[in-house]
VOKE-873247 format. One record per residue: residue number from 1; x, y, z negated of N, C-alpha, C, O in turn. Coordinates in Angstrom, 3 decimals. Example, Ala and Ser with C-alpha at 12.3 -4.5 7.8 and 13.67 -1.06 7.14 Angstrom:
residues 2
(node 1,(13.190,-5.690,-7.800),(12.300,-4.500,-7.800),(13.200,-3.300,-7.800),(14.236,-3.319,-8.465))
(node 2,(12.850,-2.250,-7.080),(13.670,-1.060,-7.140),(12.900,0.030,-7.870),(13.409,1.138,-8.039))
end
This chain:
residues 47
(node 1,(51.620,-39.334,-103.898),(50.683,-37.963,-104.294),(49.335,-38.357,-104.581),(48.734,-39.033,-103.747))
(node 2,(48.714,-37.979,-105.788),(47.373,-38.320,-106.114),(46.454,-37.928,-105.184),(46.670,-36.904,-104.536))
(node 3,(45.207,-38.742,-104.966),(44.332,-38.482,-104.284),(43.061,-37.292,-104.934),(42.371,-36.527,-104.260))
(node 4,(43.063,-37.445,-106.249),(42.169,-36.944,-106.996),(42.644,-36.070,-108.013),(43.465,-36.575,-108.779))
(node 5,(42.320,-34.844,-108.216),(42.791,-33.996,-109.332),(41.848,-33.746,-110.453),(40.827,-33.117,-110.174))
(node 6,(42.000,-34.075,-111.473),(40.872,-34.050,-112.576),(41.407,-32.774,-113.409),(42.502,-32.730,-113.970))
(node 7,(40.419,-31.719,-113.391),(40.658,-30.507,-114.183),(39.780,-30.493,-115.456),(38.557,-30.623,-115.402))
(node 8,(40.520,-30.315,-116.685),(39.802,-30.071,-117.840),(40.049,-28.851,-118.375),(41.133,-28.564,-118.882))
(node 9,(39.187,-28.161,-118.306),(39.287,-26.779,-119.056),(38.983,-26.956,-120.641),(38.072,-27.703,-120.997))
(node 10,(39.672,-26.338,-121.461),(39.829,-26.496,-122.879),(39.970,-25.195,-123.375),(40.891,-24.472,-122.992))
(node 11,(38.932,-24.747,-124.394),(38.993,-23.419,-124.906),(38.468,-23.776,-126.284),(37.289,-24.122,-126.357))
(node 12,(39.130,-23.736,-127.273),(38.615,-23.976,-128.566),(37.706,-25.064,-128.854),(36.758,-24.964,-129.632))
(node 13,(38.105,-26.407,-128.023),(37.349,-27.654,-128.313),(38.345,-28.608,-128.647),(38.288,-29.689,-128.061))
(node 14,(39.270,-28.411,-129.499),(40.194,-29.387,-129.972),(39.516,-30.697,-130.263),(39.841,-31.753,-129.719))
(node 15,(38.644,-30.581,-131.070),(37.841,-31.863,-131.716),(37.321,-32.918,-130.768),(37.046,-34.075,-131.085))
(node 16,(37.205,-32.296,-129.376),(36.701,-33.183,-128.393),(37.666,-33.538,-127.266),(37.296,-34.297,-126.370))
(node 17,(38.841,-33.035,-127.281),(39.871,-33.171,-126.399),(40.565,-34.629,-126.127),(40.820,-35.114,-125.025))
(node 18,(40.822,-35.245,-127.513),(41.220,-36.606,-127.289),(40.160,-37.465,-126.724),(40.503,-38.405,-126.007))
(node 19,(39.017,-37.266,-126.947),(37.819,-38.014,-126.407),(37.640,-37.882,-124.881),(37.462,-38.833,-124.120))
(node 20,(37.706,-36.623,-124.539),(37.590,-36.426,-122.992),(38.782,-36.844,-122.255),(38.592,-37.139,-121.075))
(node 21,(39.986,-36.931,-122.718),(41.141,-37.377,-122.049),(41.000,-39.046,-121.960),(41.283,-39.659,-120.931))
(node 22,(40.558,-39.643,-123.094),(40.479,-41.031,-123.351),(39.529,-41.424,-122.028),(39.897,-42.230,-121.173))
(node 23,(38.359,-40.782,-122.004),(37.251,-41.082,-121.065),(37.853,-41.021,-119.609),(37.578,-41.884,-118.776))
(node 24,(38.539,-40.148,-119.392),(39.060,-39.961,-117.928),(40.000,-41.131,-117.724),(39.861,-41.750,-116.669))
(node 25,(40.980,-41.547,-118.609),(41.766,-42.664,-118.399),(41.186,-43.907,-118.303),(41.751,-44.805,-117.678))
(node 26,(40.140,-44.065,-118.840),(39.243,-45.319,-118.932),(38.424,-45.478,-117.596),(37.820,-46.542,-117.467))
(node 27,(38.349,-44.722,-116.776),(37.832,-44.833,-115.359),(38.474,-45.910,-114.688),(39.615,-46.206,-115.042))
(node 28,(37.889,-46.575,-113.727),(38.154,-47.435,-112.741),(39.200,-46.971,-111.899),(40.267,-47.550,-111.693))
(node 29,(38.786,-45.783,-111.381),(39.710,-45.131,-110.337),(40.839,-44.576,-110.976),(40.681,-43.717,-111.844))
(node 30,(42.049,-44.999,-110.619),(43.363,-44.683,-111.369),(44.404,-43.686,-110.630),(45.421,-43.300,-111.205))
(node 31,(44.073,-43.303,-109.326),(45.069,-42.595,-108.430),(44.576,-41.182,-108.539),(43.976,-40.565,-107.660))
(node 32,(44.932,-40.718,-109.823),(44.631,-39.215,-109.968),(45.606,-38.465,-110.954),(46.279,-39.144,-111.730))
(node 33,(45.712,-37.068,-110.954),(46.507,-36.244,-111.767),(45.484,-35.706,-112.545),(44.355,-35.519,-112.090))
(node 34,(45.905,-35.367,-114.034),(45.109,-34.757,-114.901),(45.805,-33.469,-115.198),(47.008,-33.305,-115.401))
(node 35,(44.807,-32.547,-115.187),(45.296,-30.894,-115.297),(44.772,-30.375,-116.604),(43.555,-30.190,-116.596))
(node 36,(45.333,-30.122,-117.615),(44.754,-29.553,-118.668),(44.683,-28.054,-118.554),(45.762,-27.564,-118.221))
(node 37,(43.741,-27.225,-118.733),(43.704,-25.781,-118.708),(43.425,-25.288,-120.170),(42.642,-25.922,-120.877))
(node 38,(44.054,-24.170,-120.629),(43.771,-23.805,-122.031),(44.348,-22.265,-121.854),(45.415,-21.945,-121.330))
(node 39,(43.324,-21.378,-122.451),(43.643,-20.043,-122.188),(43.748,-19.145,-123.536),(43.019,-18.220,-123.894))
(node 40,(44.738,-19.636,-124.090),(45.194,-19.464,-125.463),(44.081,-19.524,-126.626),(43.623,-18.580,-127.270))
(node 41,(43.776,-20.877,-126.715),(42.805,-21.216,-127.794),(43.464,-21.092,-129.032),(44.665,-21.271,-129.238))
(node 42,(42.463,-20.725,-129.964),(42.960,-20.605,-131.563),(42.783,-21.736,-132.296),(42.910,-21.586,-133.511))
(node 43,(42.486,-22.995,-131.838),(42.214,-24.106,-132.623),(43.191,-25.231,-132.639),(42.910,-26.417,-132.813))
(node 44,(44.348,-24.731,-132.443),(45.626,-25.685,-132.406),(45.526,-27.097,-131.440),(46.076,-28.181,-131.637))
(node 45,(44.808,-26.770,-130.555),(44.527,-27.877,-129.557),(45.934,-28.489,-129.071),(45.967,-29.691,-128.808))
(node 46,(47.047,-27.743,-128.948),(48.287,-28.290,-128.597),(48.815,-29.467,-129.577),(49.333,-30.531,-129.239))
(node 47,(48.610,-29.103,-130.573),(49.027,-30.353,-131.565),(48.288,-31.559,-131.155),(48.447,-32.617,-131.763))
end
């Protein structure tokens, strides 16, 4: 079980989502879970 939960809220920020996720994965600490939150965005960020 991961020791840290990283929660990324995302509402209509699709242009920045990939960069945000890459930044998290590039951290030196690797024992984490990544939780993406989206509240029915209209900018197709699921793609």
